[in-house]
C-alpha positions, 0 to 999 in steps of 0.5 A: 320780592322784598320791598326796598327801604325808602331812602331818607333823602327823598323826604322833603323835610329831611334832616340829614345833611347834604353830605349824608344824602349823597352818601345814601344815594351812592350807597343805594346805587352801589357806588362806593364814593370813590369816583376818582378811581372809576371816572375820568379825573376831570369829571369827579367834581361834576359827578359830585355836583350831579349827585348833590342835585339828585339829592337836593331836588329828589331826582331818581337815578333812572333815565327819566330821573336823569332828564329831570336832574338835567332840567333842575341843573339848567333852571334851578342851579347856577351851573353854566351851560358851557359846563353842561356841554363840556360834561356831555361832550366827554368821552365817558358820558358819550359812551354811557349815552351810546349804551342807553341808546339815542332812541330810548333817550328821545322817547324818555324826553318825550314821555317826561314832558309833563314832569319837565314842565312841572320841574321848570315851573318849580325851578322858576318859583325858587327864591334863588338858584342853588350855587353849585360852585359853593357846594362845599359850603352846603355839605354839612347843612340839612337838606330841609334847611337848604330846600327851605332857603332856596325855595326848592319845592319837590313833588312827593316821590312815589314810595317805590323810589328807593333807588332805581339804578341807571344814573348816566355817569354811574355806569362809568363807575362800575 
């Protein structure tokens, strides 16, 4: 089996821009970047922000990585809980959750408790929350600069995390 190339955005001091990091994530996941063609139009911006969170906070796109991305969203960004609830209540998101299965989701949350606690602690140590409503302002800034500016401390990802598939709304894109 051929080894996967390690994605550049996974490096804590990555010099690539947020825009390029999102493109790299989407390329590794087989997403063509045209979310509007495959996701409900009202979710396109939310999906863009979600992908930016995966890149900035180095969250894999496995189901466990989605759990961690949600923790970062709630505690490391300025996202409003009402926005999270709105996305979670959307039919596209509910279909994906049904495909994954509630039992698997619950087991994943429990298995992820140590990572959840670590993520919560890292989010609390940030200098300030990343402003999701200003995402466009940061698209052409380097990931290293954004992470430094907001005090984002990420654990060193495993070498095998080259793109792990399974991102929740990404299923809706396929």
